[in-house]
PDB file of N, H, CA, C and O in Angstrom:
ATOM      1  N   MET A   1       0.825  -1.197   0.000  1.00  0.00           N
ATOM      2  CA  MET A   1       0.000   0.000   0.000  1.00  0.00           C
ATOM      3  C   MET A   1       0.870   1.263   0.000  1.00  0.00           C
ATOM      4  O   MET A   1       0.553   2.244  -0.673  1.00  0.00           O
ATOM      5  N   LYS A   2       1.961   1.227   0.756  1.00  0.00           N
ATOM      6  H   LYS A   2       2.219   0.430   1.303  1.00  0.00           H
ATOM      7  CA  LYS A   2       2.857   2.377   0.830  1.00  0.00           C
ATOM      8  C   LYS A   2       3.438   2.691  -0.551  1.00  0.00           C
ATOM      9  O   LYS A   2       3.570   3.856  -0.926  1.00  0.00           O
ATOM     10  N   PHE A   3       3.783   1.645  -1.298  1.00  0.00           N
ATOM     11  H   PHE A   3       3.676   0.699  -0.993  1.00  0.00           H
ATOM     12  CA  PHE A   3       4.346   1.817  -2.639  1.00  0.00           C
ATOM     13  C   PHE A   3       3.336   2.484  -3.568  1.00  0.00           C
ATOM     14  O   PHE A   3       3.703   3.351  -4.361  1.00  0.00           O
ATOM     15  N   VAL A   4       2.083   2.093  -3.477  1.00  0.00           N
ATOM     16  H   VAL A   4       1.785   1.388  -2.833  1.00  0.00           H
ATOM     17  CA  VAL A   4       1.034   2.662  -4.327  1.00  0.00           C
ATOM     18  C   VAL A   4       0.853   4.147  -4.024  1.00  0.00           C
ATOM     19  O   VAL A   4       0.708   4.955  -4.941  1.00  0.00           O
ATOM     20  N   ILE A   5       0.861   4.506  -2.752  1.00  0.00           N
ATOM     21  H   ILE A   5       0.978   3.849  -2.006  1.00  0.00           H
ATOM     22  CA  ILE A   5       0.727   5.911  -2.363  1.00  0.00           C
ATOM     23  C   ILE A   5       1.905   6.722  -2.887  1.00  0.00           C
ATOM     24  O   ILE A   5       1.726   7.845  -3.360  1.00  0.00           O
ATOM     25  N   GLN A   6       3.105   6.163  -2.806  1.00  0.00           N
ATOM     26  H   GLN A   6       3.251   5.251  -2.422  1.00  0.00           H
ATOM     27  CA  GLN A   6       4.281   6.861  -3.320  1.00  0.00           C
ATOM     28  C   GLN A   6       4.194   7.057  -4.829  1.00  0.00           C
ATOM     29  O   GLN A   6       4.582   8.109  -5.336  1.00  0.00           O
ATOM     30  N   ILE A   7       3.696   6.073  -5.544  1.00  0.00           N
ATOM     31  H   ILE A   7       3.380   5.219  -5.132  1.00  0.00           H
ATOM     32  CA  ILE A   7       3.527   6.203  -6.990  1.00  0.00           C
ATOM     33  C   ILE A   7       2.496   7.285  -7.309  1.00  0.00           C
ATOM     34  O   ILE A   7       2.697   8.081  -8.227  1.00  0.00           O
ATOM     35  N   ILE A   8       1.399   7.318  -6.559  1.00  0.00           N
ATOM     36  H   ILE A   8       1.236   6.672  -5.814  1.00  0.00           H
ATOM     37  CA  ILE A   8       0.373   8.343  -6.775  1.00  0.00           C
ATOM     38  C   ILE A   8       0.955   9.734  -6.542  1.00  0.00           C
ATOM     39  O   ILE A   8       0.686  10.655  -7.314  1.00  0.00           O
ATOM     40  N   ILE A   9       1.745   9.892  -5.491  1.00  0.00           N
ATOM     41  H   ILE A   9       1.963   9.144  -4.864  1.00  0.00           H
ATOM     42  CA  ILE A   9       2.382  11.179  -5.208  1.00  0.00           C
ATOM     43  C   ILE A   9       3.329  11.569  -6.337  1.00  0.00           C
ATOM     44  O   ILE A   9       3.385  12.735  -6.728  1.00  0.00           O
ATOM     45  N   HIS A  10       4.070  10.599  -6.859  1.00  0.00           N
ATOM     46  H   HIS A  10       4.024   9.651  -6.541  1.00  0.00           H
ATOM     47  CA  HIS A  10       4.978  10.882  -7.971  1.00  0.00           C
ATOM     48  C   HIS A  10       4.210  11.310  -9.225  1.00  0.00           C
ATOM     49  O   HIS A  10       4.631  12.228  -9.929  1.00  0.00           O
ATOM     50  N   VAL A  11       3.112  10.662  -9.498  1.00  0.00           N
ATOM     51  H   VAL A  11       2.769   9.916  -8.926  1.00  0.00           H
ATOM     52  CA  VAL A  11       2.308  11.027 -10.671  1.00  0.00           C
ATOM     53  C   VAL A  11       1.749  12.442 -10.506  1.00  0.00           C
ATOM     54  O   VAL A  11       1.751  13.225 -11.456  1.00  0.00           O
ATOM     55  N   LEU A  12       1.272  12.771  -9.309  1.00  0.00           N
ATOM     56  H   LEU A  12       1.270  12.135  -8.537  1.00  0.00           H
ATOM     57  CA  LEU A  12       0.765  14.121  -9.052  1.00  0.00           C
ATOM     58  C   LEU A  12       1.874  15.162  -9.189  1.00  0.00           C
ATOM     59  O   LEU A  12       1.666  16.218  -9.787  1.00  0.00           O
ATOM     60  N   ALA A  13       3.052  14.868  -8.637  1.00  0.00           N
ATOM     61  H   ALA A  13       3.221  14.010  -8.151  1.00  0.00           H
ATOM     62  CA  ALA A  13       4.184  15.794  -8.749  1.00  0.00           C
ATOM     63  C   ALA A  13       4.604  15.976 -10.199  1.00  0.00           C
ATOM     64  O   ALA A  13       4.947  17.083 -10.616  1.00  0.00           O
ATOM     65  N   LEU A  14       4.578  14.903 -10.962  1.00  0.00           N
ATOM     66  H   LEU A  14       4.300  14.004 -10.624  1.00  0.00           H
ATOM     67  CA  LEU A  14       4.913  14.993 -12.381  1.00  0.00           C
ATOM     68  C   LEU A  14       3.889  15.865 -13.112  1.00  0.00           C
ATOM     69  O   LEU A  14       4.251  16.676 -13.965  1.00  0.00           O
ATOM     70  N   GLY A  15       2.628  15.693 -12.777  1.00  0.00           N
ATOM     71  H   GLY A  15       2.334  15.035 -12.085  1.00  0.00           H
ATOM     72  CA  GLY A  15       1.585  16.526 -13.380  1.00  0.00           C
ATOM     73  C   GLY A  15       1.758  17.998 -13.051  1.00  0.00           C
ATOM     74  O   GLY A  15       1.607  18.855 -13.922  1.00  0.00           O
ATOM     75  N   VAL A  16       2.073  18.295 -11.801  1.00  0.00           N
ATOM     76  H   VAL A  16       2.196  17.599 -11.094  1.00  0.00           H
ATOM     77  CA  VAL A  16       2.308  19.687 -11.400  1.00  0.00           C
ATOM     78  C   VAL A  16       3.519  20.253 -12.131  1.00  0.00           C
ATOM     79  O   VAL A  16       3.482  21.382 -12.620  1.00  0.00           O
ATOM     80  N   GLY A  17       4.587  19.471 -12.205  1.00  0.00           N
ATOM     81  H   GLY A  17       4.617  18.553 -11.807  1.00  0.00           H
ATOM     82  CA  GLY A  17       5.783  19.929 -12.902  1.00  0.00           C
ATOM     83  C   GLY A  17       5.527  20.218 -14.366  1.00  0.00           C
ATOM     84  O   GLY A  17       6.006  21.220 -14.896  1.00  0.00           O
ATOM     85  N   LEU A  18       4.780  19.353 -15.020  1.00  0.00           N
ATOM     86  H   LEU A  18       4.391  18.538 -14.590  1.00  0.00           H
ATOM     87  CA  LEU A  18       4.455  19.571 -16.431  1.00  0.00           C
ATOM     88  C   LEU A  18       3.547  20.786 -16.606  1.00  0.00           C
ATOM     89  O   LEU A  18       3.708  21.555 -17.554  1.00  0.00           O
ATOM     90  N   TRP A  19       2.598  20.955 -15.692  1.00  0.00           N
ATOM     91  H   TRP A  19       2.468  20.331 -14.922  1.00  0.00           H
ATOM     92  CA  TRP A  19       1.696  22.106 -15.756  1.00  0.00           C
ATOM     93  C   TRP A  19       2.467  23.410 -15.592  1.00  0.00           C
ATOM     94  O   TRP A  19       2.258  24.362 -16.344  1.00  0.00           O
ATOM     95  N   VAL A  20       3.364  23.449 -14.601  1.00  0.00           N
ATOM     96  H   VAL A  20       3.534  22.675 -13.990  1.00  0.00           H
ATOM     97  CA  VAL A  20       4.157  24.656 -14.363  1.00  0.00           C
ATOM     98  C   VAL A  20       5.091  24.923 -15.542  1.00  0.00           C
ATOM     99  O   VAL A  20       5.349  26.080 -15.875  1.00  0.00           O
ATOM    100  N   THR A  21       5.596  23.872 -16.173  1.00  0.00           N
ATOM    101  H   THR A  21       5.386  22.932 -15.902  1.00  0.00           H
ATOM    102  CA  THR A  21       6.502  24.044 -17.308  1.00  0.00           C
ATOM    103  C   THR A  21       5.770  24.575 -18.536  1.00  0.00           C
ATOM    104  O   THR A  21       6.261  25.491 -19.196  1.00  0.00           O
ATOM    105  N   PHE A  22       4.617  24.022 -18.847  1.00  0.00           N
ATOM    106  H   PHE A  22       4.218  23.279 -18.310  1.00  0.00           H
ATOM    107  CA  PHE A  22       3.932  24.381 -20.084  1.00  0.00           C
ATOM    108  C   PHE A  22       2.883  25.485 -19.932  1.00  0.00           C
ATOM    109  O   PHE A  22       2.473  26.077 -20.931  1.00  0.00           O
ATOM    110  N   LYS A  23       2.451  25.768 -18.730  1.00  0.00           N
ATOM    111  H   LYS A  23       2.785  25.287 -17.919  1.00  0.00           H
ATOM    112  CA  LYS A  23       1.487  26.848 -18.477  1.00  0.00           C
ATOM    113  C   LYS A  23       1.989  27.724 -17.323  1.00  0.00           C
ATOM    114  O   LYS A  23       1.311  27.834 -16.302  1.00  0.00           O
ATOM    115  N   PRO A  24       3.162  28.349 -17.467  1.00  0.00           N
ATOM    116  CA  PRO A  24       3.745  29.086 -16.339  1.00  0.00           C
ATOM    117  C   PRO A  24       2.922  30.297 -15.910  1.00  0.00           C
ATOM    118  O   PRO A  24       2.883  30.621 -14.724  1.00  0.00           O
ATOM    119  N   GLU A  25       2.268  30.967 -16.847  1.00  0.00           N
ATOM    120  H   GLU A  25       2.300  30.704 -17.811  1.00  0.00           H
ATOM    121  CA  GLU A  25       1.460  32.129 -16.474  1.00  0.00           C
ATOM    122  C   GLU A  25       0.249  31.717 -15.640  1.00  0.00           C
ATOM    123  O   GLU A  25      -0.077  32.371 -14.649  1.00  0.00           O
ATOM    124  N   LYS A  26      -0.417  30.635 -16.040  1.00  0.00           N
ATOM    125  H   LYS A  26      -0.153  30.104 -16.845  1.00  0.00           H
ATOM    126  CA  LYS A  26      -1.569  30.157 -15.265  1.00  0.00           C
ATOM    127  C   LYS A  26      -1.129  29.667 -13.886  1.00  0.00           C
ATOM    128  O   LYS A  26      -1.829  29.874 -12.895  1.00  0.00           O
ATOM    129  N   ALA A  27       0.041  29.013 -13.831  1.00  0.00           N
ATOM    130  H   ALA A  27       0.609  28.845 -14.636  1.00  0.00           H
ATOM    131  CA  ALA A  27       0.554  28.547 -12.545  1.00  0.00           C
ATOM    132  C   ALA A  27       0.870  29.728 -11.634  1.00  0.00           C
ATOM    133  O   ALA A  27       0.604  29.677 -10.434  1.00  0.00           O
ATOM    134  N   TRP A  28       1.439  30.797 -12.204  1.00  0.00           N
ATOM    135  H   TRP A  28       1.655  30.838 -13.179  1.00  0.00           H
ATOM    136  CA  TRP A  28       1.747  31.988 -11.411  1.00  0.00           C
ATOM    137  C   TRP A  28       0.458  32.614 -10.888  1.00  0.00           C
ATOM    138  O   TRP A  28       0.369  32.979  -9.716  1.00  0.00           O
ATOM    139  N   LYS A  29      -0.534  32.737 -11.758  1.00  0.00           N
ATOM    140  H   LYS A  29      -0.462  32.441 -12.710  1.00  0.00           H
ATOM    141  CA  LYS A  29      -1.810  33.326 -11.335  1.00  0.00           C
ATOM    142  C   LYS A  29      -2.488  32.469 -10.269  1.00  0.00           C
ATOM    143  O   LYS A  29      -3.100  32.999  -9.341  1.00  0.00           O
ATOM    144  N   PHE A  30      -2.382  31.146 -10.399  1.00  0.00           N
ATOM    145  H   PHE A  30      -1.886  30.715 -11.153  1.00  0.00           H
ATOM    146  CA  PHE A  30      -2.961  30.259  -9.393  1.00  0.00           C
ATOM    147  C   PHE A  30      -2.256  30.435  -8.050  1.00  0.00           C
ATOM    148  O   PHE A  30      -2.906  30.468  -7.005  1.00  0.00           O
ATOM    149  N   ALA A  31      -0.934  30.548  -8.076  1.00  0.00           N
ATOM    150  H   ALA A  31      -0.406  30.521  -8.925  1.00  0.00           H
ATOM    151  CA  ALA A  31      -0.166  30.690  -6.836  1.00  0.00           C
ATOM    152  C   ALA A  31      -0.410  32.036  -6.161  1.00  0.00           C
ATOM    153  O   ALA A  31      -0.292  32.140  -4.940  1.00  0.00           O
ATOM    154  N   HIS A  32      -0.744  33.055  -6.928  1.00  0.00           N
ATOM    155  H   HIS A  32      -0.840  32.970  -7.919  1.00  0.00           H
ATOM    156  CA  HIS A  32      -0.915  34.396  -6.372  1.00  0.00           C
ATOM    157  C   HIS A  32      -2.363  34.876  -6.395  1.00  0.00           C
ATOM    158  O   HIS A  32      -2.613  36.079  -6.315  1.00  0.00           O
ATOM    159  N   ARG A  33      -3.301  33.973  -6.503  1.00  0.00           N
ATOM    160  H   ARG A  33      -3.098  32.996  -6.568  1.00  0.00           H
ATOM    161  CA  ARG A  33      -4.706  34.352  -6.676  1.00  0.00           C
ATOM    162  C   ARG A  33      -5.284  35.099  -5.481  1.00  0.00           C
ATOM    163  O   ARG A  33      -6.216  35.883  -5.658  1.00  0.00           O
ATOM    164  N   PHE A  34      -4.768  34.886  -4.268  1.00  0.00           N
ATOM    165  H   PHE A  34      -4.011  34.249  -4.125  1.00  0.00           H
ATOM    166  CA  PHE A  34      -5.321  35.558  -3.093  1.00  0.00           C
ATOM    167  C   PHE A  34      -4.496  36.761  -2.657  1.00  0.00           C
ATOM    168  O   PHE A  34      -4.927  37.517  -1.787  1.00  0.00           O
ATOM    169  N   THR A  35      -3.316  36.953  -3.245  1.00  0.00           N
ATOM    170  H   THR A  35      -2.965  36.339  -3.951  1.00  0.00           H
ATOM    171  CA  THR A  35      -2.445  38.031  -2.784  1.00  0.00           C
ATOM    172  C   THR A  35      -2.370  39.210  -3.748  1.00  0.00           C
ATOM    173  O   THR A  35      -2.067  40.326  -3.325  1.00  0.00           O
ATOM    174  N   VAL A  36      -2.635  38.992  -5.017  1.00  0.00           N
ATOM    175  H   VAL A  36      -2.881  38.086  -5.361  1.00  0.00           H
ATOM    176  CA  VAL A  36      -2.514  40.055  -6.014  1.00  0.00           C
ATOM    177  C   VAL A  36      -3.796  40.099  -6.838  1.00  0.00           C
ATOM    178  O   VAL A  36      -4.279  39.070  -7.311  1.00  0.00           O
ATOM    179  N   LYS A  37      -4.339  41.301  -7.004  1.00  0.00           N
ATOM    180  H   LYS A  37      -3.947  42.137  -6.620  1.00  0.00           H
ATOM    181  CA  LYS A  37      -5.570  41.429  -7.786  1.00  0.00           C
ATOM    182  C   LYS A  37      -5.244  41.998  -9.163  1.00  0.00           C
ATOM    183  O   LYS A  37      -4.585  43.031  -9.278  1.00  0.00           O
ATOM    184  N   ASP A  38      -5.706  41.322 -10.194  1.00  0.00           N
ATOM    185  H   ASP A  38      -6.241  40.482 -10.101  1.00  0.00           H
ATOM    186  CA  ASP A  38      -5.544  41.753 -11.587  1.00  0.00           C
ATOM    187  C   ASP A  38      -4.094  42.025 -11.974  1.00  0.00           C
ATOM    188  O   ASP A  38      -3.823  42.946 -12.745  1.00  0.00           O
ATOM    189  N   ALA A  39      -3.178  41.251 -11.456  1.00  0.00           N
ATOM    190  H   ALA A  39      -3.398  40.503 -10.829  1.00  0.00           H
ATOM    191  CA  ALA A  39      -1.765  41.432 -11.792  1.00  0.00           C
ATOM    192  C   ALA A  39      -1.345  40.423 -12.853  1.00  0.00           C
ATOM    193  O   ALA A  39      -1.960  39.367 -13.001  1.00  0.00           O
ATOM    194  N   GLU A  40      -0.311  40.754 -13.572  1.00  0.00           N
ATOM    195  H   GLU A  40       0.189  41.612 -13.451  1.00  0.00           H
ATOM    196  CA  GLU A  40       0.256  39.870 -14.587  1.00  0.00           C
ATOM    197  C   GLU A  40       1.687  39.525 -14.178  1.00  0.00           C
ATOM    198  O   GLU A  40       2.392  40.372 -13.631  1.00  0.00           O
ATOM    199  N   PRO A  41       2.119  38.300 -14.436  1.00  0.00           N
ATOM    200  CA  PRO A  41       3.489  37.928 -14.088  1.00  0.00           C
ATOM    201  C   PRO A  41       4.500  38.622 -14.999  1.00  0.00           C
ATOM    202  O   PRO A  41       4.215  38.901 -16.164  1.00  0.00           O
ATOM    203  N   THR A  42       5.672  38.892 -14.458  1.00  0.00           N
ATOM    204  H   THR A  42       5.904  38.665 -13.512  1.00  0.00           H
ATOM    205  CA  THR A  42       6.742  39.475 -15.264  1.00  0.00           C
ATOM    206  C   THR A  42       7.384  38.383 -16.109  1.00  0.00           C
ATOM    207  O   THR A  42       7.138  37.195 -15.901  1.00  0.00           O
ATOM    208  N   GLU A  43       8.206  38.798 -17.060  1.00  0.00           N
ATOM    209  H   GLU A  43       8.406  39.763 -17.229  1.00  0.00           H
ATOM    210  CA  GLU A  43       8.932  37.823 -17.887  1.00  0.00           C
ATOM    211  C   GLU A  43       9.804  36.936 -17.012  1.00  0.00           C
ATOM    212  O   GLU A  43       9.893  35.729 -17.236  1.00  0.00           O
ATOM    213  N   LEU A  44      10.449  37.538 -16.010  1.00  0.00           N
ATOM    214  H   LEU A  44      10.376  38.519 -15.828  1.00  0.00           H
ATOM    215  CA  LEU A  44      11.307  36.774 -15.108  1.00  0.00           C
ATOM    216  C   LEU A  44      10.508  35.719 -14.354  1.00  0.00           C
ATOM    217  O   LEU A  44      10.966  34.588 -14.196  1.00  0.00           O
ATOM    218  N   ALA A  45       9.322  36.081 -13.892  1.00  0.00           N
ATOM    219  H   ALA A  45       8.949  37.001 -14.021  1.00  0.00           H
ATOM    220  CA  ALA A  45       8.489  35.123 -13.166  1.00  0.00           C
ATOM    221  C   ALA A  45       8.094  33.953 -14.052  1.00  0.00           C
ATOM    222  O   ALA A  45       8.068  32.808 -13.600  1.00  0.00           O
ATOM    223  N   VAL A  46       7.791  34.233 -15.299  1.00  0.00           N
ATOM    224  H   VAL A  46       7.812  35.163 -15.666  1.00  0.00           H
ATOM    225  CA  VAL A  46       7.410  33.169 -16.235  1.00  0.00           C
ATOM    226  C   VAL A  46       8.595  32.242 -16.493  1.00  0.00           C
ATOM    227  O   VAL A  46       8.446  31.020 -16.486  1.00  0.00           O
ATOM    228  N   VAL A  47       9.772  32.827 -16.720  1.00  0.00           N
ATOM    229  H   VAL A  47       9.893  33.819 -16.726  1.00  0.00           H
ATOM    230  CA  VAL A  47      10.973  32.017 -16.976  1.00  0.00           C
ATOM    231  C   VAL A  47      11.325  31.180 -15.753  1.00  0.00           C
ATOM    232  O   VAL A  47      11.648  29.998 -15.880  1.00  0.00           O
ATOM    233  N   LEU A  48      11.265  31.782 -14.576  1.00  0.00           N
ATOM    234  H   LEU A  48      11.002  32.741 -14.472  1.00  0.00           H
ATOM    235  CA  LEU A  48      11.576  31.031 -13.356  1.00  0.00           C
ATOM    236  C   LEU A  48      10.562  29.920 -13.112  1.00  0.00           C
ATOM    237  O   LEU A  48      10.929  28.851 -12.623  1.00  0.00           O
ATOM    238  N   ASN A  49       9.306  30.150 -13.439  1.00  0.00           N
ATOM    239  H   ASN A  49       9.008  31.018 -13.836  1.00  0.00           H
ATOM    240  CA  ASN A  49       8.303  29.086 -13.328  1.00  0.00           C
ATOM    241  C   ASN A  49       8.637  27.931 -14.255  1.00  0.00           C
ATOM    242  O   ASN A  49       8.522  26.767 -13.869  1.00  0.00           O
ATOM    243  N   CYS A  50       9.050  28.245 -15.476  1.00  0.00           N
ATOM    244  H   CYS A  50       9.143  29.190 -15.790  1.00  0.00           H
ATOM    245  CA  CYS A  50       9.439  27.184 -16.423  1.00  0.00           C
ATOM    246  C   CYS A  50      10.623  26.391 -15.891  1.00  0.00           C
ATOM    247  O   CYS A  50      10.630  25.161 -15.948  1.00  0.00           O
ATOM    248  N   ILE A  51      11.621  27.096 -15.376  1.00  0.00           N
ATOM    249  H   ILE A  51      11.615  28.095 -15.331  1.00  0.00           H
ATOM    250  CA  ILE A  51      12.808  26.418 -14.840  1.00  0.00           C
ATOM    251  C   ILE A  51      12.432  25.533 -13.660  1.00  0.00           C
ATOM    252  O   ILE A  51      12.883  24.392 -13.568  1.00  0.00           O
ATOM    253  N   CYS A  52      11.613  26.055 -12.762  1.00  0.00           N
ATOM    254  H   CYS A  52      11.246  26.982 -12.837  1.00  0.00           H
ATOM    255  CA  CYS A  52      11.187  25.251 -11.605  1.00  0.00           C
ATOM    256  C   CYS A  52      10.364  24.043 -12.045  1.00  0.00           C
ATOM    257  O   CYS A  52      10.506  22.960 -11.479  1.00  0.00           O
ATOM    258  N   GLY A  53       9.522  24.215 -13.028  1.00  0.00           N
ATOM    259  H   GLY A  53       9.407  25.095 -13.489  1.00  0.00           H
ATOM    260  CA  GLY A  53       8.742  23.092 -13.547  1.00  0.00           C
ATOM    261  C   GLY A  53       9.628  22.008 -14.120  1.00  0.00           C
ATOM    262  O   GLY A  53       9.391  20.822 -13.892  1.00  0.00           O
ATOM    263  N   ILE A  54      10.652  22.409 -14.866  1.00  0.00           N
ATOM    264  H   ILE A  54      10.845  23.373 -15.052  1.00  0.00           H
ATOM    265  CA  ILE A  54      11.594  21.438 -15.432  1.00  0.00           C
ATOM    266  C   ILE A  54      12.333  20.706 -14.321  1.00  0.00           C
ATOM    267  O   ILE A  54      12.519  19.491 -14.392  1.00  0.00           O
ATOM    268  N   LEU A  55      12.758  21.445 -13.291  1.00  0.00           N
ATOM    269  H   LEU A  55      12.607  22.432 -13.234  1.00  0.00           H
ATOM    270  CA  LEU A  55      13.455  20.808 -12.165  1.00  0.00           C
ATOM    271  C   LEU A  55      12.541  19.832 -11.421  1.00  0.00           C
ATOM    272  O   LEU A  55      12.987  18.768 -10.992  1.00  0.00           O
ATOM    273  N   ILE A  56      11.277  20.187 -11.271  1.00  0.00           N
ATOM    274  H   ILE A  56      10.914  21.051 -11.620  1.00  0.00           H
ATOM    275  CA  ILE A  56      10.321  19.284 -10.619  1.00  0.00           C
ATOM    276  C   ILE A  56      10.162  18.006 -11.437  1.00  0.00           C
ATOM    277  O   ILE A  56      10.148  16.909 -10.880  1.00  0.00           O
ATOM    278  N   VAL A  57      10.043  18.145 -12.750  1.00  0.00           N
ATOM    279  H   VAL A  57      10.055  19.037 -13.203  1.00  0.00           H
ATOM    280  CA  VAL A  57       9.894  16.969 -13.616  1.00  0.00           C
ATOM    281  C   VAL A  57      11.129  16.082 -13.520  1.00  0.00           C
ATOM    282  O   VAL A  57      11.006  14.866 -13.374  1.00  0.00           O
ATOM    283  N   ILE A  58      12.318  16.675 -13.600  1.00  0.00           N
ATOM    284  H   ILE A  58      12.418  17.663 -13.719  1.00  0.00           H
ATOM    285  CA  ILE A  58      13.558  15.893 -13.526  1.00  0.00           C
ATOM    286  C   ILE A  58      13.667  15.173 -12.189  1.00  0.00           C
ATOM    287  O   ILE A  58      13.972  13.981 -12.146  1.00  0.00           O
ATOM    288  N   ALA A  59      13.417  15.896 -11.091  1.00  0.00           N
ATOM    289  H   ALA A  59      13.169  16.864 -11.126  1.00  0.00           H
ATOM    290  CA  ALA A  59      13.512  15.282  -9.765  1.00  0.00           C
ATOM    291  C   ALA A  59      12.479  14.173  -9.586  1.00  0.00           C
ATOM    292  O   ALA A  59      12.773  13.143  -8.980  1.00  0.00           O
ATOM    293  N   THR A  60      11.282  14.378 -10.105  1.00  0.00           N
ATOM    294  H   THR A  60      11.043  15.215 -10.597  1.00  0.00           H
ATOM    295  CA  THR A  60      10.235  13.367  -9.984  1.00  0.00           C
ATOM    296  C   THR A  60      10.573  12.113 -10.774  1.00  0.00           C
ATOM    297  O   THR A  60      10.363  10.998 -10.296  1.00  0.00           O
ATOM    298  N   VAL A  61      11.092  12.291 -11.974  1.00  0.00           N
ATOM    299  H   VAL A  61      11.262  13.196 -12.362  1.00  0.00           H
ATOM    300  CA  VAL A  61      11.455  11.128 -12.792  1.00  0.00           C
ATOM    301  C   VAL A  61      12.594  10.356 -12.132  1.00  0.00           C
ATOM    302  O   VAL A  61      12.543   9.128 -12.051  1.00  0.00           O
ATOM    303  N   ILE A  62      13.615  11.058 -11.662  1.00  0.00           N
ATOM    304  H   ILE A  62      13.656  12.055 -11.728  1.00  0.00           H
ATOM    305  CA  ILE A  62      14.747  10.380 -11.017  1.00  0.00           C
ATOM    306  C   ILE A  62      14.294   9.647  -9.763  1.00  0.00           C
ATOM    307  O   ILE A  62      14.632   8.479  -9.571  1.00  0.00           O
ATOM    308  N   SER A  63      13.528  10.326  -8.902  1.00  0.00           N
ATOM    309  H   SER A  63      13.253  11.275  -9.058  1.00  0.00           H
ATOM    310  CA  SER A  63      13.090   9.666  -7.673  1.00  0.00           C
ATOM    311  C   SER A  63      12.108   8.530  -7.967  1.00  0.00           C
ATOM    312  O   SER A  63      12.081   7.533  -7.246  1.00  0.00           O
ATOM    313  N   GLY A  64      11.306   8.675  -9.016  1.00  0.00           N
ATOM    314  H   GLY A  64      11.328   9.485  -9.602  1.00  0.00           H
ATOM    315  CA  GLY A  64      10.394   7.594  -9.396  1.00  0.00           C
ATOM    316  C   GLY A  64      11.131   6.362  -9.875  1.00  0.00           C
ATOM    317  O   GLY A  64      10.772   5.238  -9.522  1.00  0.00           O
ATOM    318  N   VAL A  65      12.166   6.572 -10.682  1.00  0.00           N
ATOM    319  H   VAL A  65      12.458   7.485 -10.969  1.00  0.00           H
ATOM    320  CA  VAL A  65      12.980   5.440 -11.145  1.00  0.00           C
ATOM    321  C   VAL A  65      13.664   4.768  -9.964  1.00  0.00           C
ATOM    322  O   VAL A  65      13.684   3.540  -9.872  1.00  0.00           O
ATOM    323  N   LEU A  66      14.224   5.565  -9.063  1.00  0.00           N
ATOM    324  H   LEU A  66      14.207   6.562  -9.138  1.00  0.00           H
ATOM    325  CA  LEU A  66      14.872   4.987  -7.880  1.00  0.00           C
ATOM    326  C   LEU A  66      13.871   4.246  -7.001  1.00  0.00           C
ATOM    327  O   LEU A  66      14.196   3.200  -6.438  1.00  0.00           O
ATOM    328  N   LEU A  67      12.668   4.773  -6.879  1.00  0.00           N
ATOM    329  H   LEU A  67      12.404   5.622  -7.336  1.00  0.00           H
ATOM    330  CA  LEU A  67      11.629   4.105  -6.099  1.00  0.00           C
ATOM    331  C   LEU A  67      11.275   2.753  -6.705  1.00  0.00           C
ATOM    332  O   LEU A  67      11.164   1.755  -5.992  1.00  0.00           O
ATOM    333  N   ILE A  68      11.100   2.724  -8.010  1.00  0.00           N
ATOM    334  H   ILE A  68      11.190   3.534  -8.590  1.00  0.00           H
ATOM    335  CA  ILE A  68      10.760   1.464  -8.680  1.00  0.00           C
ATOM    336  C   ILE A  68      11.907   0.471  -8.576  1.00  0.00           C
ATOM    337  O   ILE A  68      11.679  -0.711  -8.319  1.00  0.00           O
ATOM    338  N   LEU A  69      13.141   0.936  -8.774  1.00  0.00           N
ATOM    339  H   LEU A  69      13.326   1.896  -8.983  1.00  0.00           H
ATOM    340  CA  LEU A  69      14.297   0.042  -8.670  1.00  0.00           C
ATOM    341  C   LEU A  69      14.464  -0.503  -7.255  1.00  0.00           C
ATOM    342  O   LEU A  69      14.825  -1.667  -7.083  1.00  0.00           O
ATOM    343  N   SER A  70      14.207   0.315  -6.247  1.00  0.00           N
ATOM    344  H   SER A  70      13.914   1.261  -6.386  1.00  0.00           H
ATOM    345  CA  SER A  70      14.331  -0.170  -4.868  1.00  0.00           C
ATOM    346  C   SER A  70      13.217  -1.157  -4.525  1.00  0.00           C
ATOM    347  O   SER A  70      13.401  -2.030  -3.677  1.00  0.00           O
ATOM    348  N   HIS A  71      12.080  -1.025  -5.171  1.00  0.00           N
ATOM    349  H   HIS A  71      11.930  -0.316  -5.860  1.00  0.00           H
ATOM    350  CA  HIS A  71      10.971  -1.943  -4.909  1.00  0.00           C
ATOM    351  C   HIS A  71      11.192  -3.294  -5.589  1.00  0.00           C
ATOM    352  O   HIS A  71      10.719  -4.320  -5.101  1.00  0.00           O
ATOM    353  N   ILE A  72      11.905  -3.294  -6.704  1.00  0.00           N
ATOM    354  H   ILE A  72      12.290  -2.460  -7.100  1.00  0.00           H
ATOM    355  CA  ILE A  72      12.162  -4.533  -7.442  1.00  0.00           C
ATOM    356  C   ILE A  72      13.103  -5.442  -6.666  1.00  0.00           C
ATOM    357  O   ILE A  72      12.934  -6.662  -6.666  1.00  0.00           O
ATOM    358  N   GLU A  73      14.087  -4.855  -6.007  1.00  0.00           N
ATOM    359  H   GLU A  73      14.225  -3.864  -6.007  1.00  0.00           H
ATOM    360  CA  GLU A  73      15.101  -5.665  -5.306  1.00  0.00           C
ATOM    361  C   GLU A  73      14.576  -6.379  -4.119  1.00  0.00           C
ATOM    362  O   GLU A  73      15.323  -7.090  -3.446  1.00  0.00           O
TER     363      GLU A  73
END
């Protein structure tokens, strides 16, 4: 059961990472929906969101592979 929960968390993290990578403006607006009214993200914020999304995807894939390999042994 623990393994299944970890896989579900990895799939969710991968989804978030892909969303932040491919829709950085929407992700920024979602993150700031209660703190900023009618604001638009700067170019820097969009680029940093893309970079963070890519890092999340890479970390999720690496940890997912390690999780699967540790479960096989």
